Backbone of each chain as nested JSON, in Angstrom:
{
  "chains": [
    {"id": "A", "residues": [
      {"number": 1, "name": "CYS", "atoms": {"N": [-29.229, 5.824, -13.409], "CA": [-28.756, 6.717, -13.041], "C": [-26.769, 6.517, -13.418]}},
      {"number": 2, "name": "ASN", "atoms": {"N": [-26.635, 5.136, -12.815], "CA": [-25.621, 4.873, -12.865], "C": [-24.814, 5.594, -11.74]}},
      {"number": 3, "name": "LEU", "atoms": {"N": [-25.891, 5.236, -10.285], "CA": [-25.078, 6.48, -9.231], "C": [-24.21, 5.26, -8.698]}},
      {"number": 4, "name": "SER", "atoms": {"N": [-22.995, 5.788, -7.918], "CA": [-21.952, 5.46, -7.132], "C": [-22.476, 5.603, -5.708]}},
      {"number": 5, "name": "THR", "atoms": {"N": [-21.618, 4.622, -4.632], "CA": [-22.115, 4.756, -3.097], "C": [-21.981, 6.173, -3.36]}},
      {"number": 6, "name": "LYS", "atoms": {"N": [-20.973, 6.86, -3.671], "CA": [-20.687, 8.145, -3.023], "C": [-21.959, 9.208, -3.606]}},
      {"number": 7, "name": "ASP", "atoms": {"N": [-22.033, 9.017, -4.736], "CA": [-23.182, 9.983, -5.365], "C": [-24.061, 9.366, -4.076]}},
      {"number": 8, "name": "LEU", "atoms": {"N": [-24.702, 8.396, -4.062], "CA": [-25.96, 8.219, -3.201], "C": [-25.525, 9.078, -1.883]}},
      {"number": 9, "name": "THR", "atoms": {"N": [-24.162, 8.727, -1.369], "CA": [-24.269, 9.556, -0.183], "C": [-24.41, 10.98, 0.031]}},
      {"number": 10, "name": "VAL", "atoms": {"N": [-23.601, 11.133, -0.948], "CA": [-23.893, 13.299, -1.098], "C": [-25.474, 13.124, -1.416]}},
      {"number": 11, "name": "ILE", "atoms": {"N": [-26.157, 12.663, -2.269], "CA": [-27.882, 12.778, -2.007], "C": [-28.231, 12.688, -0.687]}},
      {"number": 12, "name": "GLU", "atoms": {"N": [-28.196, 12.027, 0.028], "CA": [-28.402, 11.655, 1.229], "C": [-28.344, 12.705, 2.634]}},
      {"number": 13, "name": "ASP", "atoms": {"N": [-27.041, 13.091, 2.249], "CA": [-26.313, 14.351, 3.157], "C": [-26.904, 15.47, 2.77]}},
      {"number": 14, "name": "GLN", "atoms": {"N": [-27.123, 15.729, 1.544], "CA": [-27.501, 17.164, 1.369], "C": [-28.914, 17.137, 1.336]}},
      {"number": 15, "name": "LEU", "atoms": {"N": [-29.857, 16.046, 1.019], "CA": [-31.186, 16.204, 1.628], "C": [-31.754, 16.597, 2.974]}},
      {"number": 16, "name": "THR", "atoms": {"N": [-30.721, 15.796, 3.925], "CA": [-30.552, 16.053, 5.146], "C": [-30.351, 17.56, 5.603]}},
      {"number": 17, "name": "HIS", "atoms": {"N": [-29.492, 17.933, 5.219], "CA": [-28.938, 19.43, 5.495], "C": [-30.187, 20.467, 5.068]}},
      {"number": 18, "name": "LEU", "atoms": {"N": [-30.799, 20.134, 3.901], "CA": [-31.611, 20.882, 3.259], "C": [-33.09, 20.953, 3.982]}},
      {"number": 19, "name": "ALA", "atoms": {"N": [-33.525, 19.633, 4.694], "CA": [-34.688, 19.379, 5.341], "C": [-34.155, 20.198, 6.599]}},
      {"number": 20, "name": "THR", "atoms": {"N": [-32.993, 20.356, 7.35], "CA": [-33.099, 20.763, 8.381], "C": [-32.83, 22.462, 8.561]}},
      {"number": 21, "name": "ALA", "atoms": {"N": [-32.238, 22.666, 7.227], "CA": [-32.594, 24.718, 6.65], "C": [-33.554, 25.003, 6.23]}},
      {"number": 22, "name": "CYS", "atoms": {"N": [-34.515, 24.142, 5.672], "CA": [-35.396, 24.556, 5.262], "C": [-36.546, 24.89, 6.549]}},
      {"number": 23, "name": "ARG", "atoms": {"N": [-36.273, 24.042, 7.625], "CA": [-36.787, 24.066, 8.984], "C": [-36.733, 25.174, 9.701]}},
      {"number": 24, "name": "VAL", "atoms": {"N": [-35.296, 25.436, 9.405], "CA": [-34.646, 26.464, 10.335], "C": [-35.441, 28.018, 9.759]}},
      {"number": 25, "name": "ALA", "atoms": {"N": [-35.001, 28.078, 8.691], "CA": [-35.788, 29.636, 7.919], "C": [-36.829, 29.231, 8.386]}},
      {"number": 26, "name": "GLN", "atoms": {"N": [-38.048, 28.542, 8.003], "CA": [-39.147, 28.504, 8.481], "C": [-39.284, 29.503, 9.833]}},
      {"number": 27, "name": "GLY", "atoms": {"N": [-38.908, 28.87, 10.567], "CA": [-38.59, 29.156, 12.415], "C": [-38.392, 30.633, 12.479]}},
      {"number": 28, "name": "TYR", "atoms": {"N": [-37.243, 30.775, 11.448], "CA": [-37.092, 32.081, 11.464], "C": [-38.081, 33.515, 11.057]}},
      {"number": 29, "name": "ALA", "atoms": {"N": [-38.693, 32.948, 9.688], "CA": [-39.138, 33.682, 9.062], "C": [-40.768, 34.208, 10.095]}},
      {"number": 30, "name": "THR", "atoms": {"N": [-41.012, 33.467, 11.476], "CA": [-42.049, 33.567, 12.129], "C": [-41.368, 34.506, 13.312]}},
      {"number": 31, "name": "GLN", "atoms": {"N": [-39.97, 34.283, 13.495], "CA": [-39.392, 35.156, 14.955], "C": [-38.774, 36.419, 14.4]}},
      {"number": 32, "name": "PHE", "atoms": {"N": [-38.623, 36.817, 12.949], "CA": [-38.034, 38.464, 13.227], "C": [-39.237, 39.102, 12.99]}},
      {"number": 33, "name": "GLN", "atoms": {"N": [-38.797, 40.304, 13.945], "CA": [-39.443, 41.454, 14.056], "C": [-39.759, 42.226, 12.945]}},
      {"number": 34, "name": "ASP", "atoms": {"N": [-38.824, 42.27, 12.096], "CA": [-38.378, 43.069, 11.207], "C": [-39.208, 42.42, 9.627]}},
      {"number": 35, "name": "ALA", "atoms": {"N": [-39.989, 43.315, 9.053], "CA": [-40.872, 42.515, 7.738], "C": [-40.125, 42.354, 6.729]}},
      {"number": 36, "name": "GLN", "atoms": {"N": [-39.008, 43.002, 6.508], "CA": [-37.672, 42.744, 5.637], "C": [-37.494, 41.381, 5.767]}},
      {"number": 37, "name": "LEU", "atoms": {"N": [-36.757, 41.122, 7.048], "CA": [-36.014, 40.171, 7.424], "C": [-37.015, 38.714, 7.267]}},
      {"number": 38, "name": "ARG", "atoms": {"N": [-37.979, 39.099, 7.837], "CA": [-38.979, 37.874, 7.622], "C": [-39.215, 37.62, 6.518]}},
      {"number": 39, "name": "GLY", "atoms": {"N": [-39.777, 38.461, 5.241], "CA": [-39.75, 38.335, 4.3], "C": [-38.884, 37.121, 3.431]}},
      {"number": 40, "name": "LEU", "atoms": {"N": [-37.552, 37.917, 3.749], "CA": [-36.095, 37.19, 3.275], "C": [-36.349, 35.696, 3.879]}},
      {"number": 41, "name": "ALA", "atoms": {"N": [-36.265, 35.341, 5.321], "CA": [-36.42, 34.011, 5.915], "C": [-37.197, 33.228, 4.843]}},
      {"number": 42, "name": "SER", "atoms": {"N": [-38.466, 33.779, 4.652], "CA": [-39.91, 32.858, 4.161], "C": [-39.083, 32.661, 2.776]}},
      {"number": 43, "name": "THR", "atoms": {"N": [-38.691, 33.584, 1.925], "CA": [-37.799, 33.092, 0.545], "C": [-36.749, 31.945, 0.849]}},
      {"number": 44, "name": "VAL", "atoms": {"N": [-35.997, 32.526, 1.895], "CA": [-35.194, 31.39, 1.902], "C": [-35.43, 29.828, 1.835]}},
      {"number": 45, "name": "ALA", "atoms": {"N": [-36.518, 30.219, 3.123], "CA": [-36.73, 28.798, 3.259], "C": [-37.669, 28.098, 2.057]}},
      {"number": 46, "name": "GLN", "atoms": {"N": [-38.434, 28.82, 0.881], "CA": [-38.969, 28.66, -0.177], "C": [-37.687, 27.896, -0.75]}},
      {"number": 47, "name": "HIS", "atoms": {"N": [-36.631, 28.533, -0.831], "CA": [-35.5, 28.027, -1.553], "C": [-35.216, 26.808, -1.324]}},
      {"number": 48, "name": "HIS", "atoms": {"N": [-34.865, 26.66, -0.178], "CA": [-34.517, 25.38, 0.732], "C": [-35.551, 24.126, -0.081]}},
      {"number": 49, "name": "ARG", "atoms": {"N": [-36.686, 24.246, 0.481], "CA": [-37.884, 23.498, -0.281], "C": [-37.813, 23.166, -1.641]}},
      {"number": 50, "name": "GLN", "atoms": {"N": [-37.669, 23.783, -2.108], "CA": [-37.45, 23.282, -3.653], "C": [-36.205, 22.891, -4.037]}},
      {"number": 51, "name": "GLN", "atoms": {"N": [-35.496, 23.063, -3.467], "CA": [-33.617, 22.505, -3.654], "C": [-33.851, 21.222, -3.222]}},
      {"number": 52, "name": "TYR", "atoms": {"N": [-34.623, 21.055, -1.963], "CA": [-34.867, 19.49, -1.376], "C": [-35.618, 18.546, -2.568]}},
      {"number": 53, "name": "ASP", "atoms": {"N": [-37.047, 19.629, -3.209], "CA": [-37.67, 18.856, -4.064], "C": [-37.156, 18.354, -5.5]}},
      {"number": 54, "name": "ALA", "atoms": {"N": [-36.116, 19.16, -5.71], "CA": [-35.109, 18.959, -7.249], "C": [-34.422, 17.999, -6.557]}},
      {"number": 55, "name": "LEU", "atoms": {"N": [-33.852, 17.779, -5.653], "CA": [-32.798, 16.675, -5.31], "C": [-33.379, 15.327, -5.266]}},
      {"number": 56, "name": "PHE", "atoms": {"N": [-34.484, 15.093, -4.595], "CA": [-35.235, 14.27, -4.63], "C": [-35.75, 13.691, -5.553]}},
      {"number": 57, "name": "GLN", "atoms": {"N": [-36.187, 14.651, -6.647], "CA": [-36.893, 14.387, -8.184], "C": [-36.008, 13.495, -8.588]}},
      {"number": 58, "name": "PHE", "atoms": {"N": [-34.265, 14.184, -8.568], "CA": [-33.395, 13.023, -8.969], "C": [-33.273, 11.849, -8.743]}},
      {"number": 59, "name": "LEU", "atoms": {"N": [-33.071, 11.795, -7.24], "CA": [-33.483, 10.495, -6.563], "C": [-34.343, 9.425, -7.293]}},
      {"number": 60, "name": "ASN", "atoms": {"N": [-35.253, 10.225, -7.163], "CA": [-36.462, 9.355, -7.344], "C": [-36.737, 8.981, -8.974]}},
      {"number": 61, "name": "GLY", "atoms": {"N": [-36.014, 9.803, -9.596], "CA": [-35.499, 9.226, -10.969], "C": [-34.715, 8.007, -11.484]}},
      {"number": 62, "name": "CYS", "atoms": {"N": [-34.117, 7.771, -10.294], "CA": [-32.973, 6.473, -10.318], "C": [-33.512, 5.162, -9.789]}},
      {"number": 63, "name": "GLN", "atoms": {"N": [-32.824, 4.667, -10.369], "CA": [-33.385, 3.055, -9.936], "C": [-32.72, 2.752, -9.088]}}
    ]},
    {"id": "B", "residues": [
      {"number": 1, "name": "MET", "atoms": {"N": [-18.811, 30.718, 16.064], "CA": [-18.815, 30.535, 17.304], "C": [-19.732, 30.722, 17.968]}},
      {"number": 2, "name": "GLN", "atoms": {"N": [-20.434, 31.797, 17.912], "CA": [-21.73, 31.748, 18.154], "C": [-22.628, 30.935, 17.96]}},
      {"number": 3, "name": "ASN", "atoms": {"N": [-22.849, 30.809, 16.393], "CA": [-24.042, 29.707, 15.415], "C": [-23.559, 28.106, 16.546]}},
      {"number": 4, "name": "THR", "atoms": {"N": [-21.964, 27.614, 16.504], "CA": [-21.831, 26.677, 17.003], "C": [-22.208, 26.51, 18.73]}},
      {"number": 5, "name": "MET", "atoms": {"N": [-22.376, 27.495, 19.494], "CA": [-22.504, 27.687, 20.604], "C": [-24.077, 27.124, 20.469]}},
      {"number": 6, "name": "GLN", "atoms": {"N": [-24.811, 28.175, 20.069], "CA": [-26.014, 27.892, 19.786], "C": [-26.766, 26.697, 19.263]}},
      {"number": 7, "name": "ASN", "atoms": {"N": [-26.155, 26.107, 18.67], "CA": [-26.244, 24.626, 18.084], "C": [-26.584, 24.003, 19.143]}},
      {"number": 8, "name": "GLN", "atoms": {"N": [-25.152, 24.041, 19.733], "CA": [-25.207, 23.098, 21.223], "C": [-26.43, 23.402, 22.053]}},
      {"number": 9, "name": "GLN", "atoms": {"N": [-26.586, 24.113, 22.601], "CA": [-27.979, 24.54, 23.39], "C": [-29.107, 24.038, 22.416]}},
      {"number": 10, "name": "ASN", "atoms": {"N": [-29.03, 23.913, 21.336], "CA": [-30.258, 24.006, 20.419], "C": [-30.392, 22.845, 19.721]}},
      {"number": 11, "name": "PRO", "atoms": {"N": [-30.267, 21.811, 19.861], "CA": [-29.773, 20.461, 19.541], "C": [-31.22, 19.869, 18.358]}},
      {"number": 12, "name": "GLY", "atoms": {"N": [-32.298, 20.708, 18.599], "CA": [-33.482, 20.208, 17.842], "C": [-33.536, 21.303, 16.696]}},
      {"number": 13, "name": "ASN", "atoms": {"N": [-32.328, 21.85, 16.269], "CA": [-32.306, 23.333, 15.021], "C": [-33.154, 23.829, 14.875]}},
      {"number": 14, "name": "GLN", "atoms": {"N": [-33.826, 24.456, 15.761], "CA": [-34.973, 25.192, 15.681], "C": [-34.43, 26.529, 16.409]}},
      {"number": 15, "name": "PRO", "atoms": {"N": [-34.795, 27.595, 15.755], "CA": [-34.424, 29.353, 16.585], "C": [-35.258, 29.056, 17.946]}},
      {"number": 16, "name": "MET", "atoms": {"N": [-34.048, 29.731, 18.769], "CA": [-34.252, 30.217, 20.078], "C": [-35.169, 30.918, 20.232]}},
      {"number": 17, "name": "GLN", "atoms": {"N": [-36.048, 30.992, 21.187], "CA": [-37.177, 32.055, 21.413], "C": [-36.241, 33.142, 22.295]}},
      {"number": 18, "name": "GLY", "atoms": {"N": [-36.428, 34.537, 22.193], "CA": [-35.831, 35.594, 22.897], "C": [-34.514, 35.908, 21.955]}},
      {"number": 19, "name": "MET", "atoms": {"N": [-34.248, 35.604, 20.72], "CA": [-33.066, 35.964, 19.928], "C": [-33.354, 36.865, 19.371]}},
      {"number": 20, "name": "THR", "atoms": {"N": [-32.275, 38.285, 19.552], "CA": [-32.533, 39.795, 18.107], "C": [-33.109, 39.095, 16.932]}},
      {"number": 21, "name": "ASP", "atoms": {"N": [-33.571, 40.259, 16.623], "CA": [-33.315, 40.636, 14.622], "C": [-31.606, 40.037, 14.523]}},
      {"number": 22, "name": "GLN", "atoms": {"N": [-31.057, 40.853, 15.198], "CA": [-29.292, 40.609, 15.014], "C": [-28.811, 39.311, 15.119]}},
      {"number": 23, "name": "GLU", "atoms": {"N": [-29.174, 38.691, 15.869], "CA": [-28.778, 37.126, 16.314], "C": [-29.669, 36.373, 15.366]}},
      {"number": 24, "name": "LEU", "atoms": {"N": [-30.835, 36.449, 15.26], "CA": [-31.35, 35.556, 14.31], "C": [-30.51, 35.849, 12.798]}},
      {"number": 25, "name": "ALA", "atoms": {"N": [-30.292, 36.701, 12.302], "CA": [-29.884, 37.193, 10.822], "C": [-28.369, 36.625, 10.928]}},
      {"number": 26, "name": "PHE", "atoms": {"N": [-27.648, 36.838, 12.026], "CA": [-26.076, 35.944, 11.918], "C": [-26.324, 34.745, 11.865]}},
      {"number": 27, "name": "ASP", "atoms": {"N": [-27.333, 34.029, 12.309], "CA": [-27.661, 32.395, 12.611], "C": [-28.105, 32.087, 11.036]}},
      {"number": 28, "name": "LEU", "atoms": {"N": [-28.87, 32.904, 10.737], "CA": [-29.211, 32.448, 9.353], "C": [-28.184, 33.094, 8.022]}},
      {"number": 29, "name": "LEU", "atoms": {"N": [-27.098, 33.563, 8.389], "CA": [-26.309, 33.744, 7.693], "C": [-24.984, 32.922, 7.489]}},
      {"number": 30, "name": "TYR", "atoms": {"N": [-25.06, 32.067, 8.866], "CA": [-23.824, 30.809, 9.075], "C": [-24.563, 29.88, 8.621]}},
      {"number": 31, "name": "GLN", "atoms": {"N": [-25.814, 29.573, 8.663], "CA": [-26.507, 28.986, 8.291], "C": [-26.142, 28.454, 6.531]}},
      {"number": 32, "name": "GLU", "atoms": {"N": [-26.415, 29.531, 6.048], "CA": [-26.122, 29.609, 4.233], "C": [-24.835, 29.337, 4.005]}},
      {"number": 33, "name": "LYS", "atoms": {"N": [-23.961, 30.105, 4.849], "CA": [-22.52, 29.494, 4.351], "C": [-21.972, 28.069, 4.328]}},
      {"number": 34, "name": "ALA", "atoms": {"N": [-22.913, 27.677, 5.719], "CA": [-22.485, 26.25, 5.95], "C": [-22.679, 25.708, 4.916]}},
      {"number": 35, "name": "LEU", "atoms": {"N": [-24.317, 25.643, 4.538], "CA": [-24.759, 24.904, 3.315], "C": [-23.672, 25.184, 2.303]}},
      {"number": 36, "name": "MET", "atoms": {"N": [-23.022, 26.017, 1.92], "CA": [-22.328, 26.596, 0.747], "C": [-20.742, 25.562, 0.665]}},
      {"number": 37, "name": "ALA", "atoms": {"N": [-20.453, 25.607, 1.834], "CA": [-19.324, 25.07, 2.185], "C": [-19.29, 23.507, 2.185]}},
      {"number": 38, "name": "ASN", "atoms": {"N": [-20.635, 23.066, 2.698], "CA": [-20.922, 21.301, 2.552], "C": [-21.035, 21.158, 1.186]}},
      {"number": 39, "name": "ILE", "atoms": {"N": [-22.094, 21.706, 0.113], "CA": [-22.289, 21.552, -1.167], "C": [-20.656, 21.53, -1.932]}},
      {"number": 40, "name": "SER", "atoms": {"N": [-19.811, 22.8, -1.8], "CA": [-18.732, 22.816, -2.693], "C": [-17.723, 21.552, -2.136]}},
      {"number": 41, "name": "SER", "atoms": {"N": [-17.611, 21.234, -0.886], "CA": [-16.981, 20.176, -0.814], "C": [-17.641, 18.657, -1.282]}},
      {"number": 42, "name": "GLU", "atoms": {"N": [-18.986, 18.347, -1.299], "CA": [-19.578, 17.213, -1.728], "C": [-19.736, 17.064, -3.324]}},
      {"number": 43, "name": "VAL", "atoms": {"N": [-19.58, 18.215, -3.711], "CA": [-20.198, 18.202, -5.287], "C": [-18.877, 17.296, -6.087]}},
      {"number": 44, "name": "VAL", "atoms": {"N": [-17.396, 17.769, -5.566], "CA": [-16.322, 17.157, -6.149], "C": [-16.316, 15.555, -6.211]}},
      {"number": 45, "name": "GLU", "atoms": {"N": [-17.247, 15.213, -5.182], "CA": [-17.29, 13.423, -4.935], "C": [-18.275, 13.386, -5.819]}},
      {"number": 46, "name": "GLY", "atoms": {"N": [-19.017, 13.781, -6.607], "CA": [-20.133, 13.48, -7.608], "C": [-19.396, 12.646, -9.108]}},
      {"number": 47, "name": "SER", "atoms": {"N": [-19.747, 11.726, -9.461], "CA": [-19.439, 11.038, -10.681], "C": [-20.462, 11.334, -11.795]}},
      {"number": 48, "name": "GLN", "atoms": {"N": [-21.382, 11.923, -11.393], "CA": [-23.009, 11.766, -12.391], "C": [-22.97, 13.205, -12.621]}},
      {"number": 49, "name": "SER", "atoms": {"N": [-23.25, 13.352, -14.001], "CA": [-23.144, 14.896, -14.538], "C": [-24.419, 15.476, -13.867]}},
      {"number": 50, "name": "GLY", "atoms": {"N": [-25.223, 14.705, -13.821], "CA": [-27.068, 15.171, -13.509], "C": [-26.88, 15.714, -12.305]}},
      {"number": 51, "name": "LEU", "atoms": {"N": [-26.172, 14.521, -11.756], "CA": [-26.336, 15.23, -9.811], "C": [-25.547, 16.524, -9.893]}},
      {"number": 52, "name": "ARG", "atoms": {"N": [-24.305, 16.749, -10.718], "CA": [-23.558, 17.918, -10.602], "C": [-24.119, 19.339, -10.768]}},
      {"number": 53, "name": "ASN", "atoms": {"N": [-25.014, 19.178, -11.757], "CA": [-25.763, 19.731, -12.355], "C": [-26.404, 20.382, -11.047]}},
      {"number": 54, "name": "VAL", "atoms": {"N": [-27.517, 19.435, -10.611], "CA": [-28.373, 19.716, -9.828], "C": [-27.718, 20.556, -8.584]}},
      {"number": 55, "name": "LEU", "atoms": {"N": [-26.458, 19.78, -7.971], "CA": [-25.934, 20.217, -6.82], "C": [-25.291, 22.181, -7.252]}},
      {"number": 56, "name": "ASN", "atoms": {"N": [-24.726, 22.115, -8.452], "CA": [-24.308, 23.206, -8.797], "C": [-25.877, 24.337, -8.421]}},
      {"number": 57, "name": "ASP", "atoms": {"N": [-26.773, 24.381, -9.235], "CA": [-27.704, 25.019, -9.456], "C": [-28.004, 25.281, -7.6]}},
      {"number": 58, "name": "MET", "atoms": {"N": [-28.283, 24.142, -7.003], "CA": [-28.55, 24.71, -5.558], "C": [-27.581, 25.903, -4.945]}},
      {"number": 59, "name": "PHE", "atoms": {"N": [-25.928, 25.334, -5.389], "CA": [-25.402, 26.477, -4.654], "C": [-25.302, 28.054, -5.557]}},
      {"number": 60, "name": "MET", "atoms": {"N": [-25.736, 27.763, -6.688], "CA": [-25.702, 29.259, -7.024], "C": [-26.958, 30.265, -6.474]}},
      {"number": 61, "name": "GLN", "atoms": {"N": [-28.047, 29.43, -6.45], "CA": [-29.184, 29.735, -5.445], "C": [-28.746, 30.119, -3.957]}},
      {"number": 62, "name": "MET", "atoms": {"N": [-27.81, 29.4, -3.544], "CA": [-28.037, 29.701, -1.679], "C": [-27.168, 30.74, -1.92]}},
      {"number": 63, "name": "GLY", "atoms": {"N": [-26.115, 31.055, -3.03], "CA": [-25.048, 32.206, -3.307], "C": [-25.956, 33.705, -3.027]}},
      {"number": 64, "name": "GLN", "atoms": {"N": [-27.279, 33.28, -3.564], "CA": [-27.942, 34.462, -4.194], "C": [-28.667, 34.875, -2.768]}},
      {"number": 65, "name": "ASP", "atoms": {"N": [-28.794, 34.232, -1.925], "CA": [-29.805, 33.948, -0.588], "C": [-28.755, 35.025, 0.023]}},
      {"number": 66, "name": "GLN", "atoms": {"N": [-27.612, 34.0, 0.048], "CA": [-26.617, 34.71, 1.404], "C": [-25.994, 35.887, 0.92]}},
      {"number": 67, "name": "LEU", "atoms": {"N": [-25.827, 36.438, -0.245], "CA": [-25.646, 37.732, -0.342], "C": [-26.81, 38.573, -0.184]}},
      {"number": 68, "name": "GLN", "atoms": {"N": [-27.799, 38.282, -0.3], "CA": [-29.302, 39.22, 0.053], "C": [-29.096, 39.383, 1.852]}},
      {"number": 69, "name": "ILE", "atoms": {"N": [-28.943, 38.446, 2.421], "CA": [-29.191, 38.263, 3.79], "C": [-27.89, 39.193, 4.407]}},
      {"number": 70, "name": "PHE", "atoms": {"N": [-26.635, 38.968, 3.921], "CA": [-25.826, 39.989, 4.154], "C": [-25.905, 41.188, 3.802]}},
      {"number": 71, "name": "GLN", "atoms": {"N": [-26.391, 41.649, 2.756], "CA": [-26.698, 43.245, 2.22], "C": [-27.578, 43.961, 3.214]}},
      {"number": 72, "name": "VAL", "atoms": {"N": [-28.958, 42.929, 3.809], "CA": [-29.671, 43.524, 4.554], "C": [-29.127, 43.951, 5.879]}},
      {"number": 73, "name": "MET", "atoms": {"N": [-28.461, 42.921, 6.269], "CA": [-27.416, 43.442, 7.679], "C": [-26.277, 44.297, 7.432]}},
      {"number": 74, "name": "ASN", "atoms": {"N": [-25.743, 44.471, 6.345], "CA": [-24.609, 45.859, 5.951], "C": [-25.571, 46.96, 6.43]}},
      {"number": 75, "name": "GLN", "atoms": {"N": [-27.155, 46.838, 5.364], "CA": [-27.684, 48.497, 5.471], "C": [-28.422, 48.653, 6.731]}},
      {"number": 76, "name": "LYS", "atoms": {"N": [-28.209, 47.709, 8.076], "CA": [-28.461, 47.911, 9.305], "C": [-27.271, 48.051, 10.21]}},
      {"number": 77, "name": "GLY", "atoms": {"N": [-26.28, 48.113, 9.244], "CA": [-25.218, 48.057, 10.538], "C": [-24.915, 47.302, 11.203]}},
      {"number": 78, "name": "TRP", "atoms": {"N": [-25.061, 46.094, 10.86], "CA": [-25.142, 44.722, 11.803], "C": [-23.566, 43.908, 11.826]}},
      {"number": 79, "name": "TYR", "atoms": {"N": [-23.439, 44.559, 10.269], "CA": [-22.269, 43.343, 9.303], "C": [-21.602, 44.375, 8.217]}},
      {"number": 80, "name": "GLN", "atoms": {"N": [-20.694, 45.363, 9.292], "CA": [-19.786, 46.135, 8.198], "C": [-18.078, 45.475, 7.683]}},
      {"number": 81, "name": "LEU", "atoms": {"N": [-17.793, 46.077, 6.742], "CA": [-16.752, 45.779, 6.13], "C": [-15.388, 46.963, 6.158]}},
      {"number": 82, "name": "LYS", "atoms": {"N": [-14.505, 46.504, 6.125], "CA": [-13.663, 47.999, 6.084], "C": [-12.858, 47.732, 4.493]}},
      {"number": 83, "name": "PRO", "atoms": {"N": [-12.76, 49.012, 4.164], "CA": [-12.68, 49.113, 2.708], "C": [-11.493, 48.879, 2.433]}},
      {"number": 84, "name": "ALA", "atoms": {"N": [-10.796, 48.393, 1.472], "CA": [-9.603, 48.473, 1.029], "C": [-8.939, 49.442, 0.751]}},
      {"number": 85, "name": "GLN", "atoms": {"N": [-7.944, 49.736, 1.082], "CA": [-6.772, 51.08, 0.772], "C": [-6.343, 51.014, -0.906]}},
      {"number": 86, "name": "PRO", "atoms": {"N": [-6.289, 52.025, -1.359], "CA": [-6.053, 52.342, -3.166], "C": [-4.718, 51.605, -3.006]}},
      {"number": 87, "name": "GLN", "atoms": {"N": [-3.802, 51.973, -2.084], "CA": [-2.467, 51.639, -2.373], "C": [-2.113, 50.153, -1.915]}},
      {"number": 88, "name": "ASP", "atoms": {"N": [-2.87, 49.803, -1.18], "CA": [-2.97, 48.009, -0.494], "C": [-3.374, 47.442, -2.154]}},
      {"number": 89, "name": "ILE", "atoms": {"N": [-4.379, 48.303, -3.221], "CA": [-5.133, 47.354, -4.528], "C": [-3.528, 47.375, -5.343]}},
      {"number": 90, "name": "GLN", "atoms": {"N": [-3.108, 48.747, -5.39], "CA": [-1.933, 49.04, -6.132], "C": [-0.628, 48.05, -5.905]}},
      {"number": 91, "name": "THR", "atoms": {"N": [-0.417, 47.768, -4.993], "CA": [0.56, 47.052, -4.404], "C": [0.251, 45.79, -4.883]}},
      {"number": 92, "name": "ALA", "atoms": {"N": [-0.585, 45.258, -4.346], "CA": [-1.452, 43.708, -5.159], "C": [-1.252, 43.658, -6.366]}},
      {"number": 93, "name": "LYS", "atoms": {"N": [-1.674, 44.265, -7.163], "CA": [-1.692, 44.373, -8.711], "C": [-0.087, 44.304, -9.285]}},
      {"number": 94, "name": "GLN", "atoms": {"N": [0.771, 45.206, -8.496], "CA": [2.027, 45.478, -9.18], "C": [2.598, 43.099, -8.659]}},
      {"number": 95, "name": "LYS", "atoms": {"N": [2.381, 43.353, -7.321], "CA": [2.918, 41.569, -6.884], "C": [2.023, 40.477, -7.97]}},
      {"number": 96, "name": "TYR", "atoms": {"N": [1.008, 40.722, -8.132], "CA": [0.833, 39.519, -9.093], "C": [0.936, 39.527, -10.425]}},
      {"number": 97, "name": "GLN", "atoms": {"N": [1.106, 40.557, -11.251], "CA": [1.124, 41.032, -12.566], "C": [1.607, 39.94, -13.126]}},
      {"number": 98, "name": "ASN", "atoms": {"N": [3.051, 39.547, -12.891], "CA": [3.53, 38.419, -13.72], "C": [3.899, 37.031, -13.054]}},
      {"number": 99, "name": "MET", "atoms": {"N": [3.157, 37.021, -12.051], "CA": [3.22, 35.522, -11.283], "C": [2.993, 34.41, -12.034]}},
      {"number": 100, "name": "CYS", "atoms": {"N": [2.007, 34.317, -12.836], "CA": [1.75, 33.349, -13.401], "C": [2.421, 33.232, -14.972]}},
      {"number": 101, "name": "VAL", "atoms": {"N": [3.612, 33.266, -15.094], "CA": [4.136, 33.575, -16.848], "C": [4.927, 32.17, -16.856]}}
    ]}
  ]
}
């Protein structure tokens, strides 16, 4: 992938943030009293998980 | 400020028990804003087009989610915006119509 050290730093930083964001949103999905907000938090958590997977797959495809 | 204080009291990054829906919604909104700000500052450091594409896709998705959170909060009256006055809009149009020539 011709990754630079900066590229790798960016990837690691984003994966760290996404992992945290995913856990936080999952937690909110269980704490909201309002059903609409519970669903929204659950969707946000799912999207962060997908974003994490996409970025990890990119990293995994590099030597 | 609210988000910062909560994170200081909550280093595990987990939602705190006993928060109201409004507090949780603000916290989730701030989280999405912070993620977007972080990506926008880091994508410019990427030298690989494939990496930039992944980050740009993430940014767009987060923007859609963040807007949805705001819209729900706005509907519930938790996050109200002040409408711009027509006169102020006209003034802005006149001010900027020939600025970049």
